[in-house]
C-alpha positions as CSV (number, residue, x, y, z in Angstrom):
1,M,41.3,-1.3,-36.3
2,D,39.9,-1.5,-39.8
3,N,36.5,-0.1,-41.0
4,D,34.7,-3.4,-40.5
5,D,35.8,-3.6,-36.9
6,M,34.8,0.0,-36.3
7,E,31.3,-0.6,-37.8
8,M,30.9,-3.8,-35.7
9,D,32.0,-2.0,-32.5
10,S,29.6,0.9,-33.1
11,Q,26.7,-1.6,-33.6
12,E,27.6,-3.6,-30.5
13,K,27.7,-0.6,-28.1
14,P,24.1,0.5,-28.5
15,A,23.0,-3.2,-28.1
16,Q,25.0,-3.4,-24.8
17,Q,23.6,-0.1,-23.7
18,N,20.1,-1.3,-24.4
19,G,20.7,-4.5,-22.5
20,V,21.8,-2.5,-19.5
21,A,18.8,-0.2,-19.7
22,E,16.4,-3.1,-20.0
23,A,18.0,-4.9,-17.0
24,L,17.9,-1.7,-14.9
25,C,14.2,-1.2,-15.8
26,S,13.1,-4.8,-15.2
27,Y,10.8,-5.3,-12.2
28,D,8.9,-8.2,-10.7
29,T,5.2,-7.6,-10.3
30,P,4.1,-8.9,-6.8
31,S,1.5,-11.6,-6.5
32,Y,-1.4,-10.8,-4.2
33,P,-3.7,-13.1,-2.2
34,V,-7.3,-13.5,-3.4
35,L,-10.0,-11.6,-1.5
36,P,-12.0,-14.0,0.8
37,A,-15.4,-15.1,-0.4
38,I,-18.2,-13.1,1.1
39,E,-20.9,-14.6,3.2
40,M,-23.9,-12.4,2.5
41,D,-26.2,-11.5,5.3
42,D,-29.5,-9.6,5.0
43,W,-28.6,-6.1,6.0
44,Q,-30.8,-4.5,8.6
45,Y,-30.6,-0.9,9.7
46,V,-29.8,-1.8,13.3
47,M,-26.6,-3.5,12.0
48,R,-25.0,-0.1,11.4
49,R,-24.7,0.2,15.2
50,T,-22.6,-3.0,15.4
51,M,-19.3,-4.1,13.9
52,Q,-18.9,-6.5,11.0
53,E,-16.0,-8.7,10.1
54,I,-14.8,-7.5,6.7
55,I,-11.9,-10.0,6.1
56,P,-10.8,-12.6,8.7
57,G,-9.6,-10.7,11.7
58,L,-10.5,-7.2,10.5
59,Y,-13.7,-5.6,11.8
60,L,-15.3,-2.3,10.9
61,G,-17.9,-0.5,12.9
62,P,-19.0,2.7,14.8
63,Y,-17.8,4.1,18.1
64,A,-20.7,2.3,19.8
65,A,-19.0,-1.0,19.0
66,A,-16.1,0.0,21.2
67,A,-18.2,1.5,24.1
68,K,-17.3,0.7,27.7
69,S,-20.3,-1.7,27.8
70,K,-18.9,-3.7,24.9
71,M,-15.7,-4.9,26.4
72,Q,-16.8,-8.5,26.9
73,E,-18.2,-8.6,23.4
74,L,-14.9,-7.3,22.0
75,K,-13.0,-9.9,24.0
76,D,-15.4,-12.7,22.9
77,S,-14.7,-11.7,19.2
78,G,-11.0,-11.9,19.9
79,I,-10.3,-8.2,19.3
80,S,-6.7,-7.3,20.4
81,H,-6.1,-4.0,18.6
82,I,-8.4,-1.0,18.0
83,V,-8.0,1.9,15.5
84,C,-9.9,4.9,16.9
85,V,-10.6,7.5,14.2
86,R,-11.7,11.0,15.2
87,E,-11.0,14.6,14.6
88,F,-9.2,16.7,17.3
89,R,-12.4,18.4,18.5
90,E,-14.0,15.0,19.1
91,R,-11.3,13.9,21.5
92,N,-13.6,14.2,24.5
93,L,-16.4,12.3,22.8
94,I,-14.5,9.6,20.9
95,R,-11.6,8.2,22.8
96,P,-10.1,4.8,23.8
97,N,-12.4,3.3,26.4
98,H,-10.3,0.2,27.1
99,P,-6.6,1.3,27.0
100,D,-5.6,-1.4,29.5
101,D,-7.3,-4.2,27.6
102,F,-6.5,-3.5,23.9
103,Q,-3.7,-1.9,22.0
104,Y,-5.0,1.4,20.5
105,L,-4.0,3.5,17.5
106,V,-5.6,6.9,17.5
107,V,-6.0,8.6,14.1
108,E,-7.1,12.2,14.0
109,V,-8.7,13.3,10.7
110,E,-11.8,15.3,9.8
111,D,-14.6,13.7,7.9
112,S,-14.3,16.4,5.3
113,S,-13.7,16.1,1.6
114,M,-10.8,18.6,2.1
115,A,-9.1,16.4,4.7
116,N,-5.9,14.6,3.7
117,I,-6.3,11.0,4.6
118,I,-3.5,9.4,2.5
119,P,-0.7,10.0,5.1
120,H,-2.7,7.9,7.6
121,F,-2.6,4.8,5.4
122,R,1.1,4.5,6.1
123,T,0.4,4.3,9.8
124,V,-2.8,2.3,9.9
125,N,-1.9,-0.4,7.4
126,P,1.2,-1.6,9.2
127,F,-0.7,-1.5,12.5
128,I,-3.4,-3.8,11.1
129,K,-0.9,-6.0,9.3
130,F,1.2,-6.5,12.4
131,A,-1.8,-7.4,14.5
132,L,-3.2,-9.9,12.0
133,N,0.3,-11.5,11.4
134,N,0.7,-12.0,15.1
135,G,-2.7,-13.7,15.7
136,G,-4.6,-10.6,16.7
137,K,-7.8,-9.1,15.5
138,V,-8.5,-5.5,14.8
139,L,-11.5,-3.2,15.0
140,V,-11.4,0.0,13.0
141,H,-14.1,2.5,14.2
142,G,-14.8,6.2,13.7
143,S,-18.0,7.9,14.9
144,A,-20.6,6.2,12.8
145,G,-18.4,3.7,10.9
146,I,-19.4,5.1,7.5
147,S,-16.7,7.4,6.1
148,R,-13.3,7.8,7.7
149,S,-13.0,4.4,9.1
150,V,-14.3,2.8,5.9
151,A,-11.7,4.7,3.8
152,L,-8.9,3.3,6.0
153,V,-10.2,-0.2,5.7
154,I,-10.6,0.2,1.9
155,A,-7.0,1.3,1.7
156,Y,-5.8,-1.7,3.7
157,I,-7.7,-4.1,1.4
158,M,-6.4,-2.4,-1.7
159,E,-2.8,-2.7,-0.6
160,T,-3.1,-6.2,0.8
161,Y,-5.1,-7.8,-2.1
162,G,-3.9,-5.6,-5.0
163,V,-7.4,-4.5,-6.0
164,T,-8.8,-1.2,-7.2
165,T,-10.6,1.4,-5.1
166,Q,-13.9,0.4,-6.8
167,E,-13.4,-3.3,-6.1
168,A,-12.4,-2.7,-2.5
169,H,-15.3,-0.3,-1.8
170,K,-17.8,-2.7,-3.4
171,Y,-16.4,-5.6,-1.2
172,V,-16.6,-3.6,2.0
173,Q,-20.0,-2.2,1.2
174,S,-21.4,-5.7,0.5
175,I,-20.6,-6.6,4.2
176,R,-21.3,-3.2,5.8
177,F,-23.9,-1.7,3.6
178,C,-23.8,1.7,5.1
179,S,-20.2,2.2,4.1
180,N,-20.0,5.5,2.2
181,P,-16.7,7.5,2.4
182,N,-17.0,11.1,1.3
183,E,-16.0,12.0,-2.3
184,G,-12.8,13.6,-1.2
185,F,-11.7,10.3,0.4
186,M,-12.8,8.3,-2.6
187,H,-10.7,10.6,-4.8
188,Q,-7.7,10.1,-2.6
189,L,-8.2,6.4,-2.6
190,R,-8.1,6.4,-6.4
191,E,-4.9,8.4,-6.3
192,Y,-3.5,5.9,-3.9
193,E,-3.8,3.0,-6.4
194,P,-0.6,3.8,-8.4
195,I,1.2,4.8,-5.2
196,Y,0.8,1.4,-3.4
197,R,1.4,-0.5,-6.6
198,A,4.7,1.3,-7.1
199,M,5.7,0.6,-3.5
200,H,5.2,-3.1,-4.1
201,V,7.2,-3.4,-7.3
202,V,10.5,-5.1,-6.7
203,P,13.5,-4.5,-8.9
204,R,14.9,-7.7,-10.4
205,A,18.5,-8.7,-9.6
206,L,20.9,-7.4,-12.2
207,P,22.4,-10.3,-14.2
208,S,26.1,-11.1,-13.5
209,T,26.9,-10.5,-17.2
210,L,26.4,-6.7,-16.8
211,P,29.7,-4.8,-17.0
212,T,31.1,-3.8,-13.6
213,Q,31.9,-0.2,-12.8
214,K,35.6,-0.9,-13.4
215,S,35.1,-2.6,-16.7
216,C,32.8,0.2,-17.8
217,K,35.5,2.7,-17.0
218,R,38.1,0.8,-18.9
219,S,35.9,0.6,-22.0
220,L,35.3,4.3,-21.9
221,D,39.0,5.0,-21.5
222,E,39.8,2.8,-24.5
223,D,37.1,4.4,-26.5
224,E,38.5,7.8,-25.7
225,D,42.0,6.8,-26.7
226,Y,40.7,5.5,-30.0
227,H,39.0,8.8,-30.9
228,K,42.1,10.8,-30.0
229,G,43.7,9.7,-33.2
230,P,47.4,9.0,-33.9
231,N,48.6,12.5,-33.4
232,K,47.4,12.5,-29.8
233,G,48.8,9.2,-28.7
234,G,45.8,7.3,-29.8
235,K,45.9,3.8,-31.4
236,F,44.9,3.0,-35.0
């Protein structure tokens, strides 16, 4: 191999390596559906005691909306699944009232700025998604329907529609005006933005022109032989 060939070979290798690196680091950004248009209603204080439909099939409200006396109203609204949010010490006060009529998911988390709510997103979001994808409707309620349950609904909207915490919060609050997650939950929701986006990024398929493991090994072996020199069995 003469000097010109050596120089060309040394130039080609970084280019090949860069091509592999670019391919390995290439990702497809997912496309998200558009948030449904909001039909604004004049908010009245009494509405905080009832549930509101945030997006088609997903309702948000207080525990009172799932009371024993509300079973017919829930059925008339098409509710099939209920997310009951409470803390452990509230279990005798906030509990599933209709376990034989609706599918429940009980989430135990304190309404405290120190409580860790992010792990519950990975349970609640699939529960909601499964229900909606199978023709069901979901009610998410806590005690007052103001903080914990709102944070869970915001997280679902963020992950489903690819929006920021601020956008999702504003959207939910425009329908249920009393929505006001505590600052600790809001901080965690902002932290969740890059987390859910990273989970949705899909690696692109590697092009067929990339060297296989065997061809890579052969190239490395040949390169090693070349650098050994003529006194060590190498080729010139």
